Structure formats: C-alpha cells, structure tokens
C-alpha positions as CSV (number, residue, x, y, z in Angstrom):
1,M,28.2,-82.1,154.2
2,V,31.2,-82.6,156.5
3,E,31.0,-86.4,156.0
4,I,31.0,-86.0,152.2
5,A,34.0,-83.6,152.4
6,A,35.9,-86.0,154.6
7,Q,35.2,-88.9,152.2
8,Q,36.5,-86.8,149.3
9,K,39.5,-85.8,151.4
10,V,38.6,-82.1,151.2
11,E,40.7,-80.0,153.5
12,I,38.9,-77.2,155.3
13,L,41.1,-74.2,156.0
14,R,40.5,-70.8,157.7
15,L,41.7,-67.3,156.9
16,P,43.6,-65.3,159.5
17,N,41.6,-62.8,161.6
18,L,41.2,-59.7,159.4
19,L,42.1,-57.5,162.4
20,E,45.4,-59.3,162.9
21,M,46.4,-58.9,159.3
22,Q,49.0,-56.1,158.8
23,S,48.3,-55.7,155.0
24,I,46.6,-57.4,152.1
25,D,49.1,-59.9,151.0
26,P,48.5,-62.3,148.0
27,E,50.3,-65.0,150.0
28,I,47.7,-65.2,152.8
29,E,48.5,-68.1,155.1
30,L,45.5,-70.5,155.3
31,R,45.5,-72.7,158.4
32,P,43.6,-75.8,159.4
33,I,40.7,-75.3,161.7
34,E,41.5,-76.1,165.3
35,L,39.2,-76.9,168.2
36,E,40.0,-73.6,169.8
37,D,38.8,-71.8,166.6
38,L,35.3,-73.4,167.0
39,L,35.2,-72.8,170.7
40,Q,36.5,-69.3,170.5
41,R,38.4,-70.0,173.7
42,P,41.3,-72.2,174.8
43,A,40.4,-75.9,175.1
44,V,40.2,-77.3,178.6
45,R,42.7,-80.1,179.1
46,L,41.5,-82.8,181.5
47,H,43.8,-84.4,184.0
48,T,42.4,-87.9,183.5
49,P,44.4,-89.8,186.2
50,K,43.2,-87.3,188.8
51,I,39.6,-87.6,187.7
52,A,39.9,-91.4,187.7
53,S,41.2,-91.3,191.3
54,M,38.3,-89.1,192.4
55,I,35.6,-91.5,191.0
56,E,37.3,-94.8,191.6
57,S,35.0,-97.3,193.5
58,R,32.1,-94.8,193.4
59,I,28.7,-94.8,191.6
60,V,29.0,-92.0,189.0
61,M,25.7,-92.5,187.2
62,Q,22.9,-94.8,188.2
63,R,20.1,-95.9,185.9
64,R,16.6,-96.2,187.3
C-alpha cells in the first residue's frame, strides 16, 4: 500500500496531538510524518566517524 501511494505521489500527513490542541480550529495544521512520530521518541543520531575509528582494522562480523 505504501509503495502504491508513493508511486501515485500521495502525501501522508498527520494531525496534531489532540491533547496539544487548544481549540477545534477549521485550519488544523497537517504535518508530514517524521521518523520520531513512528518511533514515539527522539531519533538516535550516530557519530559515524567515531564508530568507524572504533571498528577500523577489526573483524566486525565473521561468517562461518
């Protein structure tokens, strides 16, 4: 379903949290869905150069 919507260029938006709304307004602001909306927490940002330096020249995963 998501793939079909993307092919048809359908934009998926979300309503504001009902508890955050001050009043019922006909001009409700719809927002694009963000990663944080799906996770229900802030996204973790990785520090890629630091991770790279930690695993450089090491076996990270070995296949048997």
